[in-house]
N, C-alpha and C positions, 0 to 999 in steps of 0.2 A: 504493501499499500503506498503511495508516492507521500501521501500527508503523515503517517507514521514514520517515514523515513526524515521526511524533513524535520520531526520532532525528535527523533532520535539524535540526528544530525546536530542540532542546537546543541542538545547535551551533552553529545561527544566533544564537540568544540571547546563547549565550557569545563568539561571534565580535563583536557588538554591542558586549557588556560589556567585551572586551577593547580595544576601540577607544575607548571611552571611557576606560578606564583608561592609555592609551597616548596621548590624542589631545596632550597637550603636548609630546611627542617630535617630532611633525610639523612641517616649516615649513607654517604657516599659509596661503599661497597656494601652488597648485601650481607646480612646477619643471620640468615637461614641455614640450615644446615641442611643435608643431603637427604632427600625423601620430604622433608615439611613442605614443598609446595604441593609435590604427589598428594601427600595426605587431606591436602584442601580440596583437592577435587574428587566428585564421586565417581567410584569406580566404572559404573556403568552411565549411558547416556540417559536424558531425559526421555520420557516417552511422549511427552506432549512440549510445547514450547512456553518461554518465560517471555515476559515483556521485557524491552530494552532496560527499563528502568533498573530489573532486578538483576540482568547481567551485568549493567557497568557496575554495581555496587558490588558484586560479586569480584568483577576485574579490578576492584579499587581494593578490597581484602584480599585477594589472592596474588595478585600482579606485583603490585608495588611492595612490598615487603619482599618480594623475591627477586628483584632486578638490581644489578650496581646500575648506579644512574652517572651514566657516560655523559647527560648534558651540564651534570653538579658543575658550579664554577669551580670545586677544589677536585675534580677528576684529572688526576695527573698522570694517567698510567697510559702504556702502550704508547700511540698515536690519538690524536683526537678523533672522533667519529661525528662529524658537524652535523647537526637538526638546525632547520629552521623554518618560519612559520610559512615565507613563501614556497620552500620545498616541500611541504606536509599539503598545502593545498594545490601543488602541481599532481603530487601523487595521489591524491585525493581525488582529481580531475581523471587521471589514467586510470585508478581502479573503476569510478564511475562511466567511464566509458567502454569499459569491460574491451579494451582492442588486444587484439592478438596480429604481432605484426611480424609474424615470420616472414611473410613476401610482401612485395612493394603493393600488389595488388589487393592484399588483404587489409590493407590501410595505408594508402599513398602518406598522407599527413605523418604517420607514425615515423615511416624511414625518412621523407624528407625533411623533417624538422630534426632529426637527428642528425643527417648530413650537413646542415647549416649549422645544427649547436657545436658540432664537432671542427667546423672551420671557424666559429666565433674562435671556441676555445684557442684551437691554433694559431690564432692573429692575436690573442691575449696572451700568450706565451711568446710570441714571437718565433713561433716554426717555421722552418726551412719552407718554402713555397710545395716543395716534392711530397709534406704529410696532407696537405689541403685538397678535399675533392676538387673544388673548384679551380685553383690555382696550379694544378698539377694536372689538367684536365682530364680529372678521371681516371690516370693510374695509379696515383695514392689516396689516401685518405683516411679517415677514422669511425670508429666504431665503438659503441657504448660494450662494455661488458660488465658481467657482476662485479668482479674482486680485478685486483692486479694479479691472483695467482692464476686467475681464468687466461688474462691478458698475456702472462707470460706462457702458459700451456699452448696457448693457441700459436702464439710467435716462434715457440719451439717445434711444434708440428709444421708450422710453413717452411721454417729452416732444413727441417729436414727432407721436408718434400723438394725443395728447392736444388740441396745438393745432390739426391737421387737422380731426381728429372736432368740435372746437370751433367750426371757420369753415366746415366743411362737412357739410352732412346726407347721411344714408346715401345717397340717389339721387345727389347730386353725387360724391360719394367712388368713386362707380363710373366716372365720365367723367376718364379719364387724364389730359386737357388740364388740369381742373380742379385735382386734385390735384398734379400737376405744378409747376402755375403758382405752388401756396401754398409744396411744397417748396422750390422755385429760391429764395425771399423768407428762408427760414428763416435765421437767425444766432445762433450760440452764443458764449459769453462766459467768458474765463477771467483769471487773471494772467499775466506773464510766468515766475511760478514755479510754475504748474501743473505736474503731472507730464504727461508726453508721452502717456500713456494716453489722454488725452482727445483729442489732436489724431488718433493712432489711430483714436478712436471714431468720429471726424466722418469720417474716410476711407473707414470700412466702411460707416457709416451714408449715405455720399454728401451731405455737408457740405461743399463745398469749401472749402479753405483759405481763401479770400477771403471767406467768411464764417463766420470762426473769429476773433474779436476777442481780441487780445491785450493785455491792459491794462497800462501800465506799472505796477509796484509803487512803493511809498514807498520813499524814499531808505534811512532809517534802520531800519527793522525787516522790509522786504521784504513786506508784506501789501498788498493791492490797494487802490488810491486809490477809496476808494466816487465821489468826485467826477467822477474820469476814468471809472469803471464807467457812472454814470449820465449824464453828458455822450455818451458813445459809444452808449450804449442808444436814449437820446431823439434824437440825430444821425440814427440808423438808421430809426428810426419816423417821422422827417422825411420821410427818403427812400424812405418805402414799403416798407420791409422789416420783415421780422416778427423780433423776439426772442422766441425760445422756451426758452433754456436759459441758466442760469449756473453754474459749478461753483466753489465756493468751499472753501477747504483748510483744515482743522485740523491743521498741522504739515507743510509743504511738506519734498519731499524735500533741497533743498539745504540750507535753516538752520532746518529746523521753523517757518517763521512762520506766524502765526496771522491769517488773514482776518477782518476785521468781519463776524462772521455774521448778527447783529440787522440792522444796517444793509442789508447785501445782501439779506435776507429783507424789509425793510420794500419794497424797491427791486422785487423781483421781486412780490410780491404785489400792490402796485399797477398794474403792466403784466401781471399774469395771466402770468408766466413761470416756468418750472419751475425750481426751485433745488436742487440737490445739493450735500449738503456730504460732501467726502472727507477721512476722517481716518484715512487706512490704517496709518499708522505710530501716531500719538497719540491714536486712540482707546483703545487697552489702557489706557492711563495714566487714563483716565477712570473706571474701576472704582475709582478712589480719590476719595473725596469731595472731598480738597484740589486735585483737578486737574479737578473736573468744571465748573469757569467757564469751561473753553477751550470747552466747548458750549454758553456761553449764546447762545441765539437759535436754536438749533436745532428748536426748535419752529415755526420758521418755513418750515422744509425741505420740500420735497417727498419727498425721499430721502435717505440717509444709509448711509456706508459705514465700515467698517473692519476691520482685517486681525487675527482673533486669531494667525495663523500667522507675525505678525512679533514680536510682544512678550508674549504672553501664554499662552506654552510647548504650542502646538497646532500640529503638526508641519504642515508646505506639504502639500495647499492647501486652507484654510480661510478664506475671506471673507465676512464677513458684511454684508447688504444690507438697508436696513428701506425701506420704502413707506409713508405716510399713506393713500394708496389704490392698493391692488392692481389695479383695473379697468385704467387706463391700461396698464399693462404685459401684462397678459393680453391686453388689445384688440391689441397691439402684437405679441404673439410665440404666441398661439395658433393650432394648425392641426391639425386633428382629423380624420385619414382613418379610414376606416369600420372597419381594423383596431385602433383605439384604442378606439372607444367602448364602453362599460359602463354598467351600472345605476347603478354608484356615482357614476362622474364627471357622469352625467346628471342625477343627482338635488340636484347643487350641494351637497351636505351633507359633502363631503370638499376636500382641496386636493393638485391635480396640479400638481407644480412644475417638469412639464416646459414650462409654460406661462409658468415665471419666469425661464428661461433660454435659452440658444441652443441646445444640444443635447437633443436628445431623452432620453437616457438619462443616468442620476446615480448616483453612487456614496453609498453609507452615510456620509457625513463627518459627520452629527451625534454619530456614536460616540466618535471621538476626542473631541469638544468636552466630550460627557458623560463621558468615563471624567476627562479633564482636570480639569473643575471638580469632580467630586464626591472627587476624590484630593486635590487642593489646598484646595477650598472657596475663598470669597472672601477670607479672611484670608490665606491662602497666596500667594496669586495678586497681591493687594497686596503683601503682603512682596515680592515679587519684582520689582515694579516699581521700589517705595520705594528697594531696595537699588542698581538703577542710578542712580536720580536722586542719591542720596547721592554714589555713586562720582562721577559726572559733576560735583558741586558741588565734592567736593576737588580736583578735575583743573582745574575753571576758576579755583580760588584759584592752584593753582601756576603756571598758565599766566601769569596777571596777575602773579605775585612775582618773573616770572624778564621780565627789561625787554627781552632779544632778541625776544619774542614780542607778536604782541597777537591780542585775540580779534576777531571780525568778525560785528559784531550780538551781540544779547543771547542767552546759553542759556535753551534751552526745554527742560526736560524732559533726556533724557541723551546730546543730540548737542552737540557743541562744535565750532564751526567758528573756526579760529584758521589763522595765520601767522608766518613769520619776517618780521620787518620788512625792508622792502626790495624789490627786484624779483621779479618772476615767476619767473624763471630759480632764485633759490636755493630756492625752495619748491617745485618741481618735480623738483628736484635731492635737496632732503629726502626729500619723498616716497618718490622710486626708491630711495633709498639704506636709508630705512626698509624697504621691502616689500623689496627684496632679501634682508635679514637673514634673513629667514624667522621672525622674532620675533611679527611683526606683519602686519597688511593695513591700510590705510587707502585711502581714495579721496577725491576730491578734488572741488570746483565753482568755480566763477566767481562774488563777488559785489560788486559796484560795480567792475567791473572786474578783479579781483585774485584770483590763483591762490589758492585757499583749501583749508586740509588740512581733511577731516571724520572726526572722532573720535566714532563712535558706540558708546556701551556698550550691550549689550544681550543677551550670551552668557549661557544658565543656568548655562553654567562659569566664569563670569568674578568674582573677588575683588578686593577693593580693592588687596589687595597685588598682582596682576595688573597693575591700573591706575598702581599705584605704580612698579613695576618699567617698565612699558613708557612713562612720562614719562620716567623717568631714561634710557632708552634713545633717546628722542627729544632729549632734551637734549645725551646724549653723541654722537652724529649731528651735531646742528647745530654741536657745536664743531667737530666735524671737517671739516666741508663749510665753515665760514668758515674754515678757516687758510688 
């Protein structure tokens, strides 16, 4: 019933608004024990339906105590997962329209808005023309994936297909023994700081762990050593193996380290190896001109990804992937059964994004990207990023001014890696005590063999005063556990 939906919709928006008004009252990290949420939900589904008022009250009772509040101003764990009201409204419209955008013909606006949004983003990031649908003349372009993990996986598969197709002709590729002989020699490369999603991508794509080379990073800045990468790649070539994929990172998860993108690109070009750049977190910052130097050398990459759903106020999930040449990706993923054939697709005049991703079906994710960019504009999004970097700069100064603490590595953007001077145990104790207060949520990493706290500023609700109060809490807890 439309009128009941209208009423329920108003109530739901009110529920979300009330949640944001009260978000500071919640402990940042959920305090429930395993199984607590399960016990609040009936074992069997209801025979008859309930009113939305009753359901909404149950959602408040069951869900709110059982979630970690990622939009809380004192959420400093992992990396941010921004949400914003314009993106929520875009998602609401997408759900309301119920679009299934697997083919252009199944919803032209779904496909074409995504194509333009990816070009908008490419322009905002000042990416090379080869990554733009319009500017490349359709040779390259972008697509929205669910996560960076998916972006890396499909790029890896595209790289494998390009290498196999380059070494075998169409007739040879029909011979399983010949294709397997090539596939069994393929080798991928990354640093020991690269996100674990690459390892999972290799597992899915059939690249054995023994053929994923993990290059030790430099001791001072945790970026990949180009000399070590070059040595390993040439060693594998001499052994008769086939290097086919290198992943460089702009903003590693542990410490926001920046790999030497330009040098890696030169090495990959000289050996015909696919070069993928993962900027899942740091990519959002590059809408600000003063941070675009982080992407120097990206013009040498074959593919590039960043996550608007991390730090650009677009609700999860929205991961942007660009390719210089869409052909390898489509060659790797396109399957066309009879029931999907249509004149528009056959004409090659349209994009069918089903061929750019793992699943067949796809949601209208471009709407929340469109609504966010339209509402904030480039300047508003830049202000959002710069505000967090300014907060992190102040936090860094406070840490350095307290002789009990030390920074681990150089700060980049809005992630700070620091620790109490001393043994790992005291730092684990500090983090556990801080998280137990409910006033903040931090996670850790290990750098130079040391237990290190990560303090990632990125929530849309965080203010400088929040960061200042959090630092005071850290200092006070550090004093208590040191006594």
